[in-house]
N, C-alpha and C positions, 0 to 999 in steps of 0.2 A: 363448502367442505364441512362435514360434521366431525367433531372430535370427541372421542370417548376416552375418559380417563382410565387408568389401569384398574382402579377400584370398580368402576362401572362395567368394564369388560369382564372382570372376574365374576361379578354378580350376574351378568347376562349369561355367561358360560355355565354358571352354577344352576341358573333357572332352566337352561336347555337340558342339562343332565338330569335335574330333578323331574322334569316333565317328559323325560326320555325322547327329546326332540333335538339331538345334537346337530343335525344337518339343517335345521330350519334357519331362515334368515331373520334378522332383527328389523322389524318395520317401525319407523317413526312417522306418525302422521299428526295432523292438527285438525280438530273438529270444532264446530261452533258449540258454545256453551260455557259453563263455568261462570264464576262471578265477574270475570273481566272480559268475557266475550269469546275467548278461544281457550282450548285446553289441549294438552299433549296426550297422545294415545300411543302406547308402546305395546307391541305384540310380537309373538313368534309367528312367522309366516311360512307356509309350506309351498306357496305358489312360486312360479318362476318370475323373472324380472318383468316380463310383459304380462300384466294381468288383464283378463277379459272384463270389460264393462259393457253395459248396454246403452246405446244411443238411439233416441227416437228422431227419425227424419221428418222433414216437412210434411210428408204424406202419411204420418203417424205409424210408419213401419219401424219396428225395433230391430236394429242390426248390431252385431258384435263390433266393438271398437277396442283397439289396443291402447291402453293407458301407458304413457311413458313413465318409466321408473328410473331414478338415479341410484347409483350404488356407490358406497364409500367403504373403505377398509380402514379401521382404526384399532390399534392394539389387539389385533387378531380377531376382530368382530366385523362382519359385513353388515352394514346398515343400508336399508333401502328406504327411499323417500319418493313419493309420487310428485308429479309436476305441480299440482295444486298446493302441496305442502311446502315445497322447496323455498319459495320466497319468504315464508315465515320462519324457517329454521336454518337459513344459510348462515354459516359460521357459528352455529350453536355448539356449545360445549356441554357434554353430558357427564355428570359425576355421580357417584354413589357414596353415601355415608351412613353410618349407624350412630344413633344417639340413644338416650334413655327411653325414648318413645318408640324405638324400632329403627329399621333401615328404610331408606328411600332414595330414589333418583333425584338429583338436583340439576336444574337447567339454568345455564348461563346463556341467555339469548340476547345478542346485541340488537336484534330487530324489535324487541318488545319495548314499549313506551311505559308500561306499568304492569305489575303483577299483583295477584292477591296474596294473602298471607300463607296460603297452602303451598304456593310455589308452582302449582300445576296449571293455573289459569293465568292468561296474560292478554294484553292488548297491544296492537301495533297501530301505526298511522294508516295502515291499509284498510282497517274496518271502521 
């Protein structure tokens, strides 16, 4: 389960309105990179829950493949997470706060074993 604080939900809804994408879903994914090995990627997604990906078969033919997507509702925001990302973000809490340097999303991830100072890059025992 992904939990979104009220402050994070307000900011996500504000961004949707600002970008004139009120119906888009909020996608959370993890990608390789950053100073700790993995980083969070947040985006507004126009696709449906079943996204098309390409898979190459043994005989080198490329065929469409349905990627499984998990969906969560928290504080009025629907969050979608793909199956590869889920083990890294299970039970994650997403918050948003403002300080003198500006605003930003804050991640509380029980699966991370270390994070870098920026708070966006992390490491788990899985990598």
